[in-house]
C-alpha positions in Angstrom: 0.0 0.0 0.0 1.5 3.3 -1.1 1.4 6.0 1.5 -0.4 9.0 -0.1 -2.1 10.6 3.0 -0.5 11.9 6.1 -2.1 11.4 9.5 -3.2 15.1 9.4 -5.0 14.5 6.1 -6.7 11.4 7.5 -8.0 13.5 10.4 -9.2 16.2 8.1 -11.2 13.7 6.1 -12.8 12.6 9.3 -13.8 16.2 10.0 -15.1 16.6 6.4 -17.3 13.5 6.9 -18.8 15.1 10.0 -20.7 17.4 7.6 -23.9 15.5 6.9 -24.2 16.6 3.2 -20.6 15.6 2.5 -21.1 12.3 4.1 -24.3 11.7 2.2 -22.6 12.5 -1.1 -19.6 10.3 -0.4 -21.6 7.3 0.8 -24.5 7.7 -1.7 -23.4 4.6 -3.7 -23.2 2.4 -0.6 -26.3 0.2 -0.2 -27.5 -0.1 3.4 -24.9 2.3 4.7 -26.5 2.3 8.2 -25.3 -1.4 8.4 -21.6 -0.4 8.4 -20.2 0.0 11.8 -16.6 1.1 11.2 -14.8 3.4 8.8 -11.1 3.3 8.1 -9.3 6.0 6.2 -6.3 4.3 4.8 -2.9 5.8 4.0 -3.4 5.1 0.2 -6.4 7.4 0.3 -9.2 4.8 0.2 -12.1 4.7 2.6 -13.0 1.2 3.9 -16.4 0.6 5.5 -16.9 -2.6 7.6 -20.1 -4.2 8.6 -18.6 -5.7 11.8 -16.6 -3.9 14.5 -13.7 -6.3 14.0 -11.6 -5.5 11.0 -10.2 -9.0 10.5 -13.8 -10.4 10.5 -14.7 -8.0 7.7 -11.7 -9.0 5.6 -12.2 -12.7 6.2 -15.9 -12.7 5.2 -15.7 -9.9 2.6 -18.0 -7.6 4.6 -16.1 -4.5 3.4 -16.9 -1.7 1.0 -14.1 0.4 -0.3 -14.4 3.9 -1.8 -11.5 5.2 -3.8 -9.9 8.6 -3.1 -11.0 10.0 -6.5 -14.7 9.0 -5.7 -14.4 10.6 -2.3 -12.8 13.8 -3.5 -15.2 14.4 -6.4 -18.3 13.5 -4.3 -17.1 15.8 -1.5 -16.5 18.5 -4.2 -20.1 18.1 -5.4 -21.4 18.4 -1.9 -19.4 21.6 -1.3 -20.7 23.2 -4.4 -24.2 22.5 -3.1 -23.4 24.0 0.2 -21.9 27.2 -1.2 -23.8 30.4 -1.9 -24.2 31.7 -5.4 -21.3 34.0 -5.3 -18.8 31.3 -4.2 -20.4 28.5 -6.3 -18.8 29.7 -9.6 -15.4 30.1 -8.0 -15.5 26.7 -6.5 -16.7 25.1 -9.7 -13.9 26.8 -11.8 -11.0 26.7 -9.5 -11.4 23.7 -7.3 -12.5 21.3 -10.0 -9.4 21.9 -12.0 -7.2 21.5 -8.9 -8.9 18.2 -8.1 -8.3 16.8 -11.5 -4.7 18.1 -11.7 -3.6 17.1 -8.2 -5.6 14.0 -7.4 -5.7 12.3 -10.8 -2.5 13.3 -12.4 0.0 14.1 -9.6 -1.5 12.0 -6.8 -1.0 14.8 -4.2 -3.8 13.7 -2.0 -2.7 15.8 1.0 -3.1 18.9 -1.1 -6.6 17.9 -2.3 -7.8 17.2 1.3 -6.5 20.5 2.5 -8.2 22.4 -0.3 -11.5 20.6 0.3 -11.2 21.4 4.0 -10.5 25.1 3.3 -13.5 25.3 1.0 -15.7 23.6 3.7 -14.5 26.1 6.3 -14.4 29.4 4.3 -16.6 29.2 1.2 -19.7 27.3 2.4 -22.7 29.1 3.9 -24.4 26.8 6.4 -21.9 23.9 7.0 -21.0 22.3 10.3 -17.4 23.1 9.7 -18.0 26.8 8.9 -17.4 28.1 12.4 -15.2 31.1 11.6 -16.6 34.5 10.9 -16.5 35.0 7.2 -18.7 37.0 4.8 -20.1 33.7 3.5 -21.8 33.0 6.8 -22.7 36.6 7.7 -19.9 37.2 10.1 -17.4 40.0 10.1 -13.8 39.7 9.0 -11.1 40.7 11.4 -9.9 44.3 11.3 -7.7 45.2 8.3 -4.3 46.6 9.0 -3.9 50.3 8.8 -3.2 51.9 5.4 0.3 52.7 6.5 1.1 49.0 6.8 -0.2 48.1 3.4 2.3 48.4 0.5 1.4 47.6 -3.0 3.8 47.6 -5.9 2.0 48.4 -9.1 3.8 46.9 -12.1 0.9 46.7 -14.6 0.0 50.4 -15.0 -2.4 50.7 -12.1 -4.0 47.2 -12.4 -3.7 44.4 -9.8 -4.6 41.0 -11.2 -7.0 39.0 -9.0 -6.3 35.3 -9.5 -8.3 32.2 -8.7 -7.0 29.2 -6.8 -5.0 27.9 -9.7 -3.5 31.2 -10.8 -5.7 32.2 -13.7 -6.7 35.9 -13.7 -10.3 36.4 -12.8 -10.3 40.1 -13.1 -8.0 43.1 -13.0 -8.5 45.6 -10.2 -7.8 49.2 -11.2 -6.1 51.2 -8.6 -6.1 55.0 -8.4 -3.9 57.1 -6.1 -6.1 59.0 -3.7 -3.3 60.6 -1.7 0.0 59.7 -0.2 2.0 60.1 3.0 5.6 59.4 3.8 7.6 58.8 6.9 11.2 60.0 7.4 13.7 57.3 7.8 
């Protein structure tokens, strides 16, 4: 068994599955899912469900159901898109779907995929169990911004700052105009 997940990623998957809509999407192909008593998140990224509480019994009598990491990640992605509000839905669809394909299918960087799914569950969904921080998505207020004297922007593109999505494509160009200036003596 090739180790593709760290222990941290295994715990993050457990936390993602605490969200009922994600768990429902991940286990939707499992018949009689209430009959399974244990869930193992393996180092190779697969999820193994067992009908009995003893793992060796499940293996001996073939009472296991295995879900591949790709199935898990794409089903969790679909559930997260359903949990997002309209503003975040397009960003998640465009950015995260390309990352999932590139990182999970092509590069097998499963830790990266799990962290991205967890970030989306925390910050971009509206009414999820994992969304406990104050973000605009759930009606909370963001922490105070630093003062303007602490913010330094270098404009290299003639007054435009490119705003990029999660994989680096430019979503829009933000035009910046100088409103005033201050300086400090060194």
